[in-house]
CHARMM internal coordinates of N, CA and C (Angstrom, degrees):
IC EDIT
DIST 1 N 1 CA 1.4786
DIST 1 CA 1 C 1.4479
ANGL 1 N 1 CA 1 C 106.07
DIST 1 C 2 N 1.4034
ANGL 1 CA 1 C 2 N 116.64
DIHE 1 N 1 CA 1 C 2 N 114.89
DIST 2 N 2 CA 1.4013
ANGL 1 C 2 N 2 CA 124.10
DIHE 1 CA 1 C 2 N 2 CA -178.46
DIST 2 CA 2 C 1.4781
ANGL 2 N 2 CA 2 C 111.14
DIHE 1 C 2 N 2 CA 2 C -94.15
DIST 2 C 3 N 1.3242
ANGL 2 CA 2 C 3 N 115.64
DIHE 2 N 2 CA 2 C 3 N 169.02
DIST 3 N 3 CA 1.4369
ANGL 2 C 3 N 3 CA 118.98
DIHE 2 CA 2 C 3 N 3 CA 178.11
DIST 3 CA 3 C 1.5620
ANGL 3 N 3 CA 3 C 111.52
DIHE 2 C 3 N 3 CA 3 C -82.66
DIST 3 C 4 N 1.3192
ANGL 3 CA 3 C 4 N 114.92
DIHE 3 N 3 CA 3 C 4 N 129.32
DIST 4 N 4 CA 1.4676
ANGL 3 C 4 N 4 CA 119.55
DIHE 3 CA 3 C 4 N 4 CA -179.21
DIST 4 CA 4 C 1.5390
ANGL 4 N 4 CA 4 C 105.02
DIHE 3 C 4 N 4 CA 4 C -96.56
DIST 4 C 5 N 1.3811
ANGL 4 CA 4 C 5 N 114.46
DIHE 4 N 4 CA 4 C 5 N 100.13
DIST 5 N 5 CA 1.4215
ANGL 4 C 5 N 5 CA 121.22
DIHE 4 CA 4 C 5 N 5 CA -176.17
DIST 5 CA 5 C 1.5119
ANGL 5 N 5 CA 5 C 117.20
DIHE 4 C 5 N 5 CA 5 C -60.07
DIST 5 C 6 N 1.3173
ANGL 5 CA 5 C 6 N 113.89
DIHE 5 N 5 CA 5 C 6 N -28.74
DIST 6 N 6 CA 1.4642
ANGL 5 C 6 N 6 CA 119.21
DIHE 5 CA 5 C 6 N 6 CA -176.72
DIST 6 CA 6 C 1.5907
ANGL 6 N 6 CA 6 C 104.53
DIHE 5 C 6 N 6 CA 6 C -70.65
DIST 6 C 7 N 1.3268
ANGL 6 CA 6 C 7 N 117.44
DIHE 6 N 6 CA 6 C 7 N -42.43
DIST 7 N 7 CA 1.4931
ANGL 6 C 7 N 7 CA 117.13
DIHE 6 CA 6 C 7 N 7 CA 176.82
DIST 7 CA 7 C 1.4403
ANGL 7 N 7 CA 7 C 113.83
DIHE 6 C 7 N 7 CA 7 C -64.49
DIST 7 C 8 N 1.3311
ANGL 7 CA 7 C 8 N 118.99
DIHE 7 N 7 CA 7 C 8 N -34.69
DIST 8 N 8 CA 1.4699
ANGL 7 C 8 N 8 CA 119.69
DIHE 7 CA 7 C 8 N 8 CA 174.00
DIST 8 CA 8 C 1.4682
ANGL 8 N 8 CA 8 C 112.43
DIHE 7 C 8 N 8 CA 8 C -66.29
DIST 8 C 9 N 1.3237
ANGL 8 CA 8 C 9 N 118.48
DIHE 8 N 8 CA 8 C 9 N -40.05
DIST 9 N 9 CA 1.4105
ANGL 8 C 9 N 9 CA 120.98
DIHE 8 CA 8 C 9 N 9 CA 175.15
DIST 9 CA 9 C 1.5397
ANGL 9 N 9 CA 9 C 115.87
DIHE 8 C 9 N 9 CA 9 C -61.03
DIST 9 C 10 N 1.3926
ANGL 9 CA 9 C 10 N 113.47
DIHE 9 N 9 CA 9 C 10 N -39.86
DIST 10 N 10 CA 1.4313
ANGL 9 C 10 N 10 CA 118.17
DIHE 9 CA 9 C 10 N 10 CA -179.81
DIST 10 CA 10 C 1.5714
ANGL 10 N 10 CA 10 C 108.28
DIHE 9 C 10 N 10 CA 10 C -68.50
DIST 10 C 11 N 1.3368
ANGL 10 CA 10 C 11 N 117.41
DIHE 10 N 10 CA 10 C 11 N -38.29
DIST 11 N 11 CA 1.4509
ANGL 10 C 11 N 11 CA 119.12
DIHE 10 CA 10 C 11 N 11 CA 177.65
DIST 11 CA 11 C 1.4710
ANGL 11 N 11 CA 11 C 112.08
DIHE 10 C 11 N 11 CA 11 C -62.66
DIST 11 C 12 N 1.3564
ANGL 11 CA 11 C 12 N 119.46
DIHE 11 N 11 CA 11 C 12 N -45.91
DIST 12 N 12 CA 1.4037
ANGL 11 C 12 N 12 CA 123.72
DIHE 11 CA 11 C 12 N 12 CA 174.34
DIST 12 CA 12 C 1.5215
ANGL 12 N 12 CA 12 C 113.35
DIHE 11 C 12 N 12 CA 12 C -55.24
DIST 12 C 13 N 1.3345
ANGL 12 CA 12 C 13 N 115.11
DIHE 12 N 12 CA 12 C 13 N -47.36
DIST 13 N 13 CA 1.4368
ANGL 12 C 13 N 13 CA 120.15
DIHE 12 CA 12 C 13 N 13 CA 178.91
DIST 13 CA 13 C 1.5270
ANGL 13 N 13 CA 13 C 114.21
DIHE 12 C 13 N 13 CA 13 C -58.03
DIST 13 C 14 N 1.3549
ANGL 13 CA 13 C 14 N 114.82
DIHE 13 N 13 CA 13 C 14 N -43.62
DIST 14 N 14 CA 1.4686
ANGL 13 C 14 N 14 CA 122.95
DIHE 13 CA 13 C 14 N 14 CA 176.90
DIST 14 CA 14 C 1.5252
ANGL 14 N 14 CA 14 C 111.18
DIHE 13 C 14 N 14 CA 14 C -62.35
DIST 14 C 15 N 1.3470
ANGL 14 CA 14 C 15 N 118.17
DIHE 14 N 14 CA 14 C 15 N -40.96
DIST 15 N 15 CA 1.4253
ANGL 14 C 15 N 15 CA 120.28
DIHE 14 CA 14 C 15 N 15 CA 175.01
DIST 15 CA 15 C 1.4891
ANGL 15 N 15 CA 15 C 112.88
DIHE 14 C 15 N 15 CA 15 C -59.68
DIST 15 C 16 N 1.2825
ANGL 15 CA 15 C 16 N 119.27
DIHE 15 N 15 CA 15 C 16 N -40.94
DIST 16 N 16 CA 1.4420
ANGL 15 C 16 N 16 CA 123.65
DIHE 15 CA 15 C 16 N 16 CA -178.47
DIST 16 CA 16 C 1.5326
ANGL 16 N 16 CA 16 C 108.71
DIHE 15 C 16 N 16 CA 16 C -69.33
DIST 16 C 17 N 1.3003
ANGL 16 CA 16 C 17 N 117.81
DIHE 16 N 16 CA 16 C 17 N -42.58
DIST 17 N 17 CA 1.4125
ANGL 16 C 17 N 17 CA 122.97
DIHE 16 CA 16 C 17 N 17 CA 176.83
DIST 17 CA 17 C 1.5331
ANGL 17 N 17 CA 17 C 113.27
DIHE 16 C 17 N 17 CA 17 C -58.08
DIST 17 C 18 N 1.3671
ANGL 17 CA 17 C 18 N 115.13
DIHE 17 N 17 CA 17 C 18 N -51.49
DIST 18 N 18 CA 1.3993
ANGL 17 C 18 N 18 CA 121.89
DIHE 17 CA 17 C 18 N 18 CA -178.78
DIST 18 CA 18 C 1.5995
ANGL 18 N 18 CA 18 C 111.05
DIHE 17 C 18 N 18 CA 18 C -64.32
DIST 18 C 19 N 1.3168
ANGL 18 CA 18 C 19 N 116.92
DIHE 18 N 18 CA 18 C 19 N -44.52
DIST 19 N 19 CA 1.4904
ANGL 18 C 19 N 19 CA 119.22
DIHE 18 CA 18 C 19 N 19 CA 179.73
DIST 19 CA 19 C 1.4997
ANGL 19 N 19 CA 19 C 110.85
DIHE 18 C 19 N 19 CA 19 C -68.55
DIST 19 C 20 N 1.3074
ANGL 19 CA 19 C 20 N 121.84
DIHE 19 N 19 CA 19 C 20 N -19.08
DIST 20 N 20 CA 1.4189
ANGL 19 C 20 N 20 CA 122.41
DIHE 19 CA 19 C 20 N 20 CA 176.15
DIST 20 CA 20 C 1.5044
ANGL 20 N 20 CA 20 C 114.85
DIHE 19 C 20 N 20 CA 20 C -85.24
DIST 20 C 21 N 1.3378
ANGL 20 CA 20 C 21 N 116.80
DIHE 20 N 20 CA 20 C 21 N -11.92
DIST 21 N 21 CA 1.5028
ANGL 20 C 21 N 21 CA 119.48
DIHE 20 CA 20 C 21 N 21 CA -176.20
DIST 21 CA 21 C 1.4971
ANGL 21 N 21 CA 21 C 109.44
DIHE 20 C 21 N 21 CA 21 C -65.76
DIST 21 C 22 N 1.3132
ANGL 21 CA 21 C 22 N 119.95
DIHE 21 N 21 CA 21 C 22 N -48.51
DIST 22 N 22 CA 1.5220
ANGL 21 C 22 N 22 CA 121.18
DIHE 21 CA 21 C 22 N 22 CA -174.07
DIST 22 CA 22 C 1.4751
ANGL 22 N 22 CA 22 C 113.20
DIHE 21 C 22 N 22 CA 22 C -61.94
DIST 22 C 23 N 1.4172
ANGL 22 CA 22 C 23 N 122.45
DIHE 22 N 22 CA 22 C 23 N -48.92
DIST 23 N 23 CA 1.3868
ANGL 22 C 23 N 23 CA 120.50
DIHE 22 CA 22 C 23 N 23 CA 175.42
DIST 23 CA 23 C 1.5577
ANGL 23 N 23 CA 23 C 114.13
DIHE 22 C 23 N 23 CA 23 C -60.74
DIST 23 C 24 N 1.3497
ANGL 23 CA 23 C 24 N 115.19
DIHE 23 N 23 CA 23 C 24 N -32.21
DIST 24 N 24 CA 1.4762
ANGL 23 C 24 N 24 CA 115.97
DIHE 23 CA 23 C 24 N 24 CA -179.03
DIST 24 CA 24 C 1.5481
ANGL 24 N 24 CA 24 C 107.69
DIHE 23 C 24 N 24 CA 24 C -73.50
DIST 24 C 25 N 1.2675
ANGL 24 CA 24 C 25 N 120.77
DIHE 24 N 24 CA 24 C 25 N -48.80
DIST 25 N 25 CA 1.4594
ANGL 24 C 25 N 25 CA 123.95
DIHE 24 CA 24 C 25 N 25 CA -175.76
DIST 25 CA 25 C 1.5273
ANGL 25 N 25 CA 25 C 114.64
DIHE 24 C 25 N 25 CA 25 C -75.65
DIST 25 C 26 N 1.3627
ANGL 25 CA 25 C 26 N 119.06
DIHE 25 N 25 CA 25 C 26 N -33.27
DIST 26 N 26 CA 1.4093
ANGL 25 C 26 N 26 CA 119.73
DIHE 25 CA 25 C 26 N 26 CA -173.64
DIST 26 CA 26 C 1.5720
ANGL 26 N 26 CA 26 C 108.07
DIHE 25 C 26 N 26 CA 26 C -147.76
DIST 26 C 27 N 1.3363
ANGL 26 CA 26 C 27 N 117.53
DIHE 26 N 26 CA 26 C 27 N 75.85
DIST 27 N 27 CA 1.4654
ANGL 26 C 27 N 27 CA 117.93
DIHE 26 CA 26 C 27 N 27 CA -179.34
DIST 27 CA 27 C 1.5238
ANGL 27 N 27 CA 27 C 114.13
DIHE 26 C 27 N 27 CA 27 C -56.10
DIST 27 C 28 N 1.3591
ANGL 27 CA 27 C 28 N 116.13
DIHE 27 N 27 CA 27 C 28 N -38.41
DIST 28 N 28 CA 1.4666
ANGL 27 C 28 N 28 CA 120.01
DIHE 27 CA 27 C 28 N 28 CA -177.81
DIST 28 CA 28 C 1.5077
ANGL 28 N 28 CA 28 C 110.61
DIHE 27 C 28 N 28 CA 28 C -65.93
DIST 28 C 29 N 1.3958
ANGL 28 CA 28 C 29 N 114.65
DIHE 28 N 28 CA 28 C 29 N -45.24
DIST 29 N 29 CA 1.4990
ANGL 28 C 29 N 29 CA 117.97
DIHE 28 CA 28 C 29 N 29 CA 178.96
DIST 29 CA 29 C 1.5214
ANGL 29 N 29 CA 29 C 109.87
DIHE 28 C 29 N 29 CA 29 C -67.07
DIST 29 C 30 N 1.2604
ANGL 29 CA 29 C 30 N 118.95
DIHE 29 N 29 CA 29 C 30 N -36.55
DIST 30 N 30 CA 1.4695
ANGL 29 C 30 N 30 CA 118.77
DIHE 29 CA 29 C 30 N 30 CA 178.35
DIST 30 CA 30 C 1.5926
ANGL 30 N 30 CA 30 C 111.98
DIHE 29 C 30 N 30 CA 30 C -66.78
DIST 30 C 31 N 1.2766
ANGL 30 CA 30 C 31 N 117.58
DIHE 30 N 30 CA 30 C 31 N -38.41
DIST 31 N 31 CA 1.4241
ANGL 30 C 31 N 31 CA 124.62
DIHE 30 CA 30 C 31 N 31 CA 174.98
DIST 31 CA 31 C 1.6019
ANGL 31 N 31 CA 31 C 109.10
DIHE 30 C 31 N 31 CA 31 C -60.04
DIST 31 C 32 N 1.3599
ANGL 31 CA 31 C 32 N 115.24
DIHE 31 N 31 CA 31 C 32 N -51.16
DIST 32 N 32 CA 1.4695
ANGL 31 C 32 N 32 CA 119.86
DIHE 31 CA 31 C 32 N 32 CA 179.78
DIST 32 CA 32 C 1.6114
ANGL 32 N 32 CA 32 C 110.14
DIHE 31 C 32 N 32 CA 32 C -61.45
DIST 32 C 33 N 1.2554
ANGL 32 CA 32 C 33 N 116.33
DIHE 32 N 32 CA 32 C 33 N -37.39
DIST 33 N 33 CA 1.5329
ANGL 32 C 33 N 33 CA 119.79
DIHE 32 CA 32 C 33 N 33 CA -178.97
DIST 33 CA 33 C 1.5282
ANGL 33 N 33 CA 33 C 107.56
DIHE 32 C 33 N 33 CA 33 C -66.68
DIST 33 C 34 N 1.3410
ANGL 33 CA 33 C 34 N 117.03
DIHE 33 N 33 CA 33 C 34 N -40.23
DIST 34 N 34 CA 1.5299
ANGL 33 C 34 N 34 CA 121.92
DIHE 33 CA 33 C 34 N 34 CA -179.95
DIST 34 CA 34 C 1.4555
ANGL 34 N 34 CA 34 C 109.07
DIHE 33 C 34 N 34 CA 34 C -67.07
DIST 34 C 35 N 1.3134
ANGL 34 CA 34 C 35 N 117.15
DIHE 34 N 34 CA 34 C 35 N -41.42
DIST 35 N 35 CA 1.5667
ANGL 34 C 35 N 35 CA 121.47
DIHE 34 CA 34 C 35 N 35 CA 176.24
DIST 35 CA 35 C 1.5307
ANGL 35 N 35 CA 35 C 110.71
DIHE 34 C 35 N 35 CA 35 C -60.97
DIST 35 C 36 N 1.2942
ANGL 35 CA 35 C 36 N 113.27
DIHE 35 N 35 CA 35 C 36 N -43.67
DIST 36 N 36 CA 1.4830
ANGL 35 C 36 N 36 CA 118.02
DIHE 35 CA 35 C 36 N 36 CA 178.69
DIST 36 CA 36 C 1.5367
ANGL 36 N 36 CA 36 C 111.86
DIHE 35 C 36 N 36 CA 36 C -64.63
DIST 36 C 37 N 1.3006
ANGL 36 CA 36 C 37 N 117.53
DIHE 36 N 36 CA 36 C 37 N -37.00
DIST 37 N 37 CA 1.4706
ANGL 36 C 37 N 37 CA 120.54
DIHE 36 CA 36 C 37 N 37 CA 179.63
DIST 37 CA 37 C 1.4799
ANGL 37 N 37 CA 37 C 109.13
DIHE 36 C 37 N 37 CA 37 C -70.34
DIST 37 C 38 N 1.3974
ANGL 37 CA 37 C 38 N 119.56
DIHE 37 N 37 CA 37 C 38 N -34.61
DIST 38 N 38 CA 1.4310
ANGL 37 C 38 N 38 CA 117.71
DIHE 37 CA 37 C 38 N 38 CA -177.58
DIST 38 CA 38 C 1.5769
ANGL 38 N 38 CA 38 C 109.48
DIHE 37 C 38 N 38 CA 38 C -69.24
DIST 38 C 39 N 1.3345
ANGL 38 CA 38 C 39 N 114.57
DIHE 38 N 38 CA 38 C 39 N -24.91
DIST 39 N 39 CA 1.5364
ANGL 38 C 39 N 39 CA 114.88
DIHE 38 CA 38 C 39 N 39 CA -177.04
DIST 39 CA 39 C 1.5447
ANGL 39 N 39 CA 39 C 110.81
DIHE 38 C 39 N 39 CA 39 C -90.02
DIST 39 C 40 N 1.2937
ANGL 39 CA 39 C 40 N 119.28
DIHE 39 N 39 CA 39 C 40 N -1.28
DIST 40 N 40 CA 1.4714
ANGL 39 C 40 N 40 CA 122.93
DIHE 39 CA 39 C 40 N 40 CA 179.12
DIST 40 CA 40 C 1.5474
ANGL 40 N 40 CA 40 C 108.17
DIHE 39 C 40 N 40 CA 40 C -78.07
DIST 40 C 41 N 1.2960
ANGL 40 CA 40 C 41 N 113.00
DIHE 40 N 40 CA 40 C 41 N 148.35
DIST 41 N 41 CA 1.4825
ANGL 40 C 41 N 41 CA 119.60
DIHE 40 CA 40 C 41 N 41 CA 175.74
DIST 41 CA 41 C 1.5426
ANGL 41 N 41 CA 41 C 112.53
DIHE 40 C 41 N 41 CA 41 C -69.64
DIST 41 C 42 N 1.3252
ANGL 41 CA 41 C 42 N 117.77
DIHE 41 N 41 CA 41 C 42 N 157.51
DIST 42 N 42 CA 1.4606
ANGL 41 C 42 N 42 CA 120.61
DIHE 41 CA 41 C 42 N 42 CA -179.94
DIST 42 CA 42 C 1.5349
ANGL 42 N 42 CA 42 C 107.42
DIHE 41 C 42 N 42 CA 42 C -56.80
DIST 42 C 43 N 1.3040
ANGL 42 CA 42 C 43 N 117.62
DIHE 42 N 42 CA 42 C 43 N -43.42
DIST 43 N 43 CA 1.4804
ANGL 42 C 43 N 43 CA 120.93
DIHE 42 CA 42 C 43 N 43 CA -175.36
DIST 43 CA 43 C 1.5159
ANGL 43 N 43 CA 43 C 108.44
DIHE 42 C 43 N 43 CA 43 C -61.42
DIST 43 C 44 N 1.2872
ANGL 43 CA 43 C 44 N 120.57
DIHE 43 N 43 CA 43 C 44 N -46.89
DIST 44 N 44 CA 1.4435
ANGL 43 C 44 N 44 CA 124.71
DIHE 43 CA 43 C 44 N 44 CA 178.71
DIST 44 CA 44 C 1.5415
ANGL 44 N 44 CA 44 C 110.94
DIHE 43 C 44 N 44 CA 44 C -56.86
DIST 44 C 45 N 1.2822
ANGL 44 CA 44 C 45 N 114.45
DIHE 44 N 44 CA 44 C 45 N -48.83
DIST 45 N 45 CA 1.4996
ANGL 44 C 45 N 45 CA 119.25
DIHE 44 CA 44 C 45 N 45 CA 179.49
DIST 45 CA 45 C 1.5180
ANGL 45 N 45 CA 45 C 109.85
DIHE 44 C 45 N 45 CA 45 C -59.57
DIST 45 C 46 N 1.3835
ANGL 45 CA 45 C 46 N 115.03
DIHE 45 N 45 CA 45 C 46 N -44.04
DIST 46 N 46 CA 1.5084
ANGL 45 C 46 N 46 CA 118.23
DIHE 45 CA 45 C 46 N 46 CA -179.51
DIST 46 CA 46 C 1.5625
ANGL 46 N 46 CA 46 C 109.96
DIHE 45 C 46 N 46 CA 46 C -62.93
DIST 46 C 47 N 1.2086
ANGL 46 CA 46 C 47 N 117.05
DIHE 46 N 46 CA 46 C 47 N -43.47
DIST 47 N 47 CA 1.4468
ANGL 46 C 47 N 47 CA 120.80
DIHE 46 CA 46 C 47 N 47 CA -177.56
DIST 47 CA 47 C 1.6322
ANGL 47 N 47 CA 47 C 109.29
DIHE 46 C 47 N 47 CA 47 C -66.12
DIST 47 C 48 N 1.2890
ANGL 47 CA 47 C 48 N 113.93
DIHE 47 N 47 CA 47 C 48 N -42.40
DIST 48 N 48 CA 1.4498
ANGL 47 C 48 N 48 CA 117.73
DIHE 47 CA 47 C 48 N 48 CA 175.68
DIST 48 CA 48 C 1.4545
ANGL 48 N 48 CA 48 C 113.01
DIHE 47 C 48 N 48 CA 48 C -62.51
DIST 48 C 49 N 1.3491
ANGL 48 CA 48 C 49 N 116.76
DIHE 48 N 48 CA 48 C 49 N -44.66
DIST 49 N 49 CA 1.5384
ANGL 48 C 49 N 49 CA 120.10
DIHE 48 CA 48 C 49 N 49 CA 178.13
DIST 49 CA 49 C 1.5068
ANGL 49 N 49 CA 49 C 111.41
DIHE 48 C 49 N 49 CA 49 C -61.93
DIST 49 C 50 N 1.3753
ANGL 49 CA 49 C 50 N 114.28
DIHE 49 N 49 CA 49 C 50 N -42.71
DIST 50 N 50 CA 1.4337
ANGL 49 C 50 N 50 CA 117.11
DIHE 49 CA 49 C 50 N 50 CA 179.25
DIST 50 CA 50 C 1.5150
ANGL 50 N 50 CA 50 C 115.72
DIHE 49 C 50 N 50 CA 50 C -66.03
DIST 50 C 51 N 1.3106
ANGL 50 CA 50 C 51 N 115.94
DIHE 50 N 50 CA 50 C 51 N -39.87
DIST 51 N 51 CA 1.4348
ANGL 50 C 51 N 51 CA 121.75
DIHE 50 CA 50 C 51 N 51 CA 173.09
DIST 51 CA 51 C 1.5336
ANGL 51 N 51 CA 51 C 114.31
DIHE 50 C 51 N 51 CA 51 C -56.85
DIST 51 C 52 N 1.4099
ANGL 51 CA 51 C 52 N 110.16
DIHE 51 N 51 CA 51 C 52 N -44.33
DIST 52 N 52 CA 1.4658
ANGL 51 C 52 N 52 CA 116.55
DIHE 51 CA 51 C 52 N 52 CA 179.31
DIST 52 CA 52 C 1.5795
ANGL 52 N 52 CA 52 C 112.20
DIHE 51 C 52 N 52 CA 52 C -65.16
DIST 52 C 53 N 1.3034
ANGL 52 CA 52 C 53 N 114.38
DIHE 52 N 52 CA 52 C 53 N -38.83
DIST 53 N 53 CA 1.4592
ANGL 52 C 53 N 53 CA 119.61
DIHE 52 CA 52 C 53 N 53 CA 175.60
DIST 53 CA 53 C 1.5722
ANGL 53 N 53 CA 53 C 112.57
DIHE 52 C 53 N 53 CA 53 C -60.80
DIST 53 C 54 N 1.2900
ANGL 53 CA 53 C 54 N 114.58
DIHE 53 N 53 CA 53 C 54 N -46.25
DIST 54 N 54 CA 1.4424
ANGL 53 C 54 N 54 CA 121.89
DIHE 53 CA 53 C 54 N 54 CA -176.72
DIST 54 CA 54 C 1.6271
ANGL 54 N 54 CA 54 C 108.98
DIHE 53 C 54 N 54 CA 54 C -64.94
DIST 54 C 55 N 1.3755
ANGL 54 CA 54 C 55 N 111.92
DIHE 54 N 54 CA 54 C 55 N -40.64
DIST 55 N 55 CA 1.4688
ANGL 54 C 55 N 55 CA 116.56
DIHE 54 CA 54 C 55 N 55 CA 178.42
DIST 55 CA 55 C 1.5287
ANGL 55 N 55 CA 55 C 110.99
DIHE 54 C 55 N 55 CA 55 C -65.66
DIST 55 C 56 N 1.2673
ANGL 55 CA 55 C 56 N 115.15
DIHE 55 N 55 CA 55 C 56 N -38.69
DIST 56 N 56 CA 1.5356
ANGL 55 C 56 N 56 CA 122.84
DIHE 55 CA 55 C 56 N 56 CA 177.31
DIST 56 CA 56 C 1.5438
ANGL 56 N 56 CA 56 C 110.68
DIHE 55 C 56 N 56 CA 56 C -63.95
DIST 56 C 57 N 1.3409
ANGL 56 CA 56 C 57 N 117.87
DIHE 56 N 56 CA 56 C 57 N -43.54
DIST 57 N 57 CA 1.4530
ANGL 56 C 57 N 57 CA 120.49
DIHE 56 CA 56 C 57 N 57 CA 180.00
DIST 57 CA 57 C 1.5309
ANGL 57 N 57 CA 57 C 108.63
DIHE 56 C 57 N 57 CA 57 C -68.85
DIST 57 C 58 N 1.3200
ANGL 57 CA 57 C 58 N 117.83
DIHE 57 N 57 CA 57 C 58 N -41.43
DIST 58 N 58 CA 1.4903
ANGL 57 C 58 N 58 CA 117.79
DIHE 57 CA 57 C 58 N 58 CA -178.53
DIST 58 CA 58 C 1.5711
ANGL 58 N 58 CA 58 C 109.37
DIHE 57 C 58 N 58 CA 58 C -67.94
DIST 58 C 59 N 1.2955
ANGL 58 CA 58 C 59 N 116.72
DIHE 58 N 58 CA 58 C 59 N -36.67
DIST 59 N 59 CA 1.4864
ANGL 58 C 59 N 59 CA 122.19
DIHE 58 CA 58 C 59 N 59 CA 177.10
DIST 59 CA 59 C 1.5493
ANGL 59 N 59 CA 59 C 108.63
DIHE 58 C 59 N 59 CA 59 C -60.04
DIST 59 C 60 N 1.3527
ANGL 59 CA 59 C 60 N 114.54
DIHE 59 N 59 CA 59 C 60 N -51.91
DIST 60 N 60 CA 1.4546
ANGL 59 C 60 N 60 CA 117.44
DIHE 59 CA 59 C 60 N 60 CA 178.47
DIST 60 CA 60 C 1.5822
ANGL 60 N 60 CA 60 C 114.90
DIHE 59 C 60 N 60 CA 60 C -58.94
DIST 60 C 61 N 1.3177
ANGL 60 CA 60 C 61 N 116.15
DIHE 60 N 60 CA 60 C 61 N -40.02
DIST 61 N 61 CA 1.4195
ANGL 60 C 61 N 61 CA 122.56
DIHE 60 CA 60 C 61 N 61 CA 176.55
DIST 61 CA 61 C 1.5588
ANGL 61 N 61 CA 61 C 109.82
DIHE 60 C 61 N 61 CA 61 C -60.17
DIST 61 C 62 N 1.3155
ANGL 61 CA 61 C 62 N 113.39
DIHE 61 N 61 CA 61 C 62 N -46.28
DIST 62 N 62 CA 1.5027
ANGL 61 C 62 N 62 CA 119.45
DIHE 61 CA 61 C 62 N 62 CA -178.25
DIST 62 CA 62 C 1.5203
ANGL 62 N 62 CA 62 C 109.37
DIHE 61 C 62 N 62 CA 62 C -65.75
DIST 62 C 63 N 1.2899
ANGL 62 CA 62 C 63 N 121.52
DIHE 62 N 62 CA 62 C 63 N -41.31
DIST 63 N 63 CA 1.4613
ANGL 62 C 63 N 63 CA 124.66
DIHE 62 CA 62 C 63 N 63 CA -177.98
DIST 63 CA 63 C 1.4868
ANGL 63 N 63 CA 63 C 109.66
DIHE 62 C 63 N 63 CA 63 C -71.55
DIST 63 C 64 N 1.2726
ANGL 63 CA 63 C 64 N 120.60
DIHE 63 N 63 CA 63 C 64 N -46.26
DIST 64 N 64 CA 1.5099
ANGL 63 C 64 N 64 CA 124.11
DIHE 63 CA 63 C 64 N 64 CA -178.72
DIST 64 CA 64 C 1.5270
ANGL 64 N 64 CA 64 C 110.58
DIHE 63 C 64 N 64 CA 64 C -80.14
END
COOR INIT
IC SEED 1 N 1 CA 1 C
IC BUILD
């Protein structure tokens, strides 16, 4: 099973589109979210990142 580079490119493009939605639709809310993230401890950020990754893997598994 080889890497399908076009799928990887599509996934990256979708990440960029989704991440751009909040600053486009609510710049103030985005800024507040970033300020809140800066104030979080490293442990909290790690746990949040890990939970996000697990949710993404489970979603991919469910879709595929």
